[in-house]
N, C-alpha and C positions, 0 to 999 in steps of 0.2 A: 643902316637906317632902320629904326624900329617902325613896323607897320602901325598905322593909326586905326585900321579897320580889319577885323578878322571875320572872314566869311566861312561858315561851317556847313558842311554838307554830309549827312549820313548816307552811306551807300551799302547796298547788298544786291548783287546780281543785276546790275543796271547797264549792261553792255549796250543795250539798244538805245539808251537815252543819254549816257554819261558824256559823250563827246560834245553834243550840242550844248549841254549844260556848261561844260568847262569853257567852250569857246565863247559863250555869251558872257562869261565872267571876265575872261582875259581881254575882251574887247570893250570893257566898260570905259566911259568917258572920264576916267579919273587916273591920276598918276599911279601906275601899277606898283611903284615902290611904296605906296601908302597902304597897300592891302596885302593880306595873305589869304590864300584859299586853302582851307583845311578839309580834306576828305577823310572821313572816319569810316573805315570799311569793316563790315561784319564778316570778314573772311569769305568773300565772294568765291563761288565755284565756277563762274564764267570768266569772261575776259575783262571784267570791270577794272581790276587792279592793274592789269597789263596796259589798258588804255590810259589810265591815270599816270602810271609810271612813264609811259611813252611821252605824254605831253609835259610831264614834270621836267624832262630833259631840256625842253624848249622854254618852259615858263618856270623860272626859279621860285616864283611866289606860291607855287603849288606845293602843298605838304600832304603826306599820307600817313594816317595813324591807324592802328589796329583796334578793333572793337570785338573782343572775344564773346561778349554777351549778345551781340548782333542786333539788338533792338535800338530804336531811334533815341529814346531818352538817355541811354548809356552813351550812345555816339555823341549826342549834343554835350553831355556833361564832360566827356573826355576832351572834346574840342574846346569847350569854354575854359577848362583848366589849363589847356596848352596854349590858348590864344594870347598873343602879345598885344593886340590892339585894345584901345579903350572903348571901341564900338564893336558890337557883335551883330552879325547878320546871319540868320538861319536860312538856308536855301534847300532845295530838293532836287535830286538827280532826275526826276521825271519832268523837270521844268527848264525853260530857258527864259532869259531875262532881258528886258529892254536895255539899251546901252547906257541909259542914265539912271538905272535902277539904284545902284549903290550911292551915287552922288545925291540923288533926290531924297532918298530915305534918310541918309546920314545928316543931310542939311535940315530936313524937316524935324528930325529927332531933337536937334539943338534948338531950332527956332520956336518950336511948339512947347519946349520944355516937357516933352512927353516921356513916358516910361517905355512905350513901345509904339512903333509906327509900321504900317504895312501898306501894300498896294493891291489894286484889283488883280485877281488871278483869272485870266481868261482860260477857257478850255478848248483844246484842239486835239486832233488825232494825226498820227503820222501817215497812216494808210487811209485814203479817202474811199470808203465804200458806203453803200446805202445804210448798212448796219452801223458802222463807226460814226458816220455823220449824224445819225439819229441819236446815238449815245452822247455825242458832243453837244447836241442841241438840248437834250434833256438835262444834262449836268450844268447848263447855263440858264435854265428856265425856272422861273419862280415856282411853278407847279412841280418841278422836280426837286429843287433844293431849298424851297421856302424863301424866306426873306434874308438870306445870307448875302449881305451887301458886297462882300469881296468877290462874290461870284456873279451877281447880277449887275454890278457897276454903280458908280457914283459920279457926280460932277462937281463936288466941292469937298473940302476937308471935313470929315465926319467922325465924331466920337463913336466908337463901336465896342462890342464886347469881346471880339477876337479878330485876329488877322492870321493869314496862313503862314507866311514866312516873315517873321518879325525882325525889326532892327532895334537893338537895345544898347544902352550903356552897359559896359561889363559890370559895373558896380550894382546894377539891378539884381544880378544873381546872388550878390552878397546880401542884399537887403531883403529880397523876396524868396530866395532859395533857388536851387537848381531844378532841372526837369525831374519829375517824379519817376524814378526807375521802375516802379511797379506797373506803369501804364504802357502797354504795348501799342495802344492807339490813343488818340485824343489828348496826347500830352501837351500840345500847344494850347488847346482849349482850356485845359486845367490850369496851366501856367498863367494864361491871361485872366482867368477868373480869380486866381489867387492875387494877381496884381490889382485888379479892380477892387477886390474885397478889402485890400489894405491901403486903398486911397490912390493907387496909380491911375494914369491916364493913357488910353490907347486910341490911336487915330488911324483912319484909312485915308490914304493920299491919292488924289486923282491924276497926278502929273507923270506917273510912270506905271508900268504893269509888268506882269510876268505871264507866261503861257504854260499851262500844265497839260501834259499829254496823257489823255485818259486811256483806260482799257478799251480795247476795240472789239471784244467778244462779250456776249451776254453772260457767259459763264464766269469770265474774269470780273465783270461788273458786279455780278451777284456775290462772288466770293469776297470782293473788297468791301462791299456795303454790308454784307452779313457781319463781318468783323467790326465795322464801324458801329453798327447797331448794337452788337453785343457789348462792346466796350462802353457804350453810353451808360449801361447799367452797372457794369463792373467798376467804372470810374468812381461812381458814388460810394461803392464799397471801400475802395482803396483811399479815397480822399476824405471820407466821412462828412462830405458836404453835399447837401441836396441842391445847392445853387450852382453846381459845377457845369450844368447844361441849361440851355434855353428851351422853352416850350416847343419850338419847332423841331427839336431833335426827337420828340416823342410822338409826333403826329403819325408816322408810319406804324409805330407800335399800337397806337390807339385804333388805327384802321384794321390792322391784322386781328386784334382782339375783338373788334366788332363783328368779325366773321367767325372766329374760333369759339368765342364764349357762347354765343347762341347755339352753335353746333353741339357743344357739350351739354347745354341745358336741354337740348332737344332729346337727349337720352331720357330725360324725366318727363318732358311734355313736348310732343312732336311739333306743335305750331311754332316753336322757337326757330325752326328751320327757316321760316319766312323772314325773320330778322337778318339772318346770314345772307339769304338770297337778296334781300333789299339792299343791304350794304354793298354786296358785290356788284349788283346791277347798277346801282347809283354811281359807284366808282367807275365802272366800265363805261357808262354813258358820259360821265364828265371827262374822263381821260380820252375817250374816243373823240369827243368834240374838240378838245384841246389839240389832240394829235392831228385831226383833220385840218384845223385852222393853221397850225404850224407847218404842216405839209404843203398846204396851198400857198402860204405866204413865202416859204423858203425853198419850195420845190424839192421837198424831201420825201422819203418813202414812208407812207402812212403806216403800214404794218410794222415796220421797224421802230417807228416812233412809239406806237402803242406798246410794243413789246419792251422797249427800253424803259418807259415809265413803269410798266408792270414789274419788270425785273428789279428796278431800283427800289420801289416802295415795298414790295414783298420781301426782298432779301434783307433790307434794313429793318423792317418790322419784325421779321422772324428772328433776326439776330438779337434784337432787343428782348424778345421773348425767351430765347435761350439764355441770355445774360441774366434775366430775372430768375429763371429756373436754377441757374448756378448759384445765384445769391441765396435763394431759399434753401437749397440743398447743401450750400457751402462747398460745392464741388469746385476744384481748381481747374 
């Protein structure tokens, strides 16, 4: 029996998360003979492949492909080309999915005549500590992630500019093209912008959700968001489109530049230092008040919340600055 839905998951060194992801897929409220779950692994050096192969013996719908290039767009393109289903769903190893995730999205895709549909992505952490709970809160807070609806939630079907783990008809990739292999990050955002630019429709659905497990250390949070910020700028270079991103993606960059630029100008005229100080003090006061309110309402650790906001915004903004420098210098 040919599967109707192909679920594709890029993996690389995901031993900590992969089993929960797989189990949430094989427990979907849909006939398992109608789906195939394709893991495209970037030659993991941990136990990721071993875990997948172990569960593959029990669940024949699981398939494992090799991704020598290791990055997500290559993994998705390998998976799409190998997929037997007429519907493609992209998932992530760092996430687990409600039991109705596949059925709700595939049904909505058809009923809405959509190009792509997705669901709200909740944020959680595996190990509950004051630090990790603060990171979880910040990644779900509008002052942390802006007006990203798939993070802050919706209560009705909503047309959006992007969704995290989309559900498409396979023919979409013939019409709009595959994932851009040049983009190490932001490949889903770019694909969705390409779809919208060419008349496609993308919807966020409230009737199901997934849970993404965030980084639990400030260093890991900084590293991840530095790369996200950097690829905001590099994406425009590789796509040649200025509308590949929304304004919210540049707010951390603008904030960081409001500190750095006056510092540089202060080399010419010292009073510019006050502009940097004003920007930093204003930011600290605002984030301090937000952190205090969140800490009191949710019984969370105030210093960890403040540090999480700080880490998220500065790493993202500095990443964008590095991306801009690479664009100007044409450094790879």
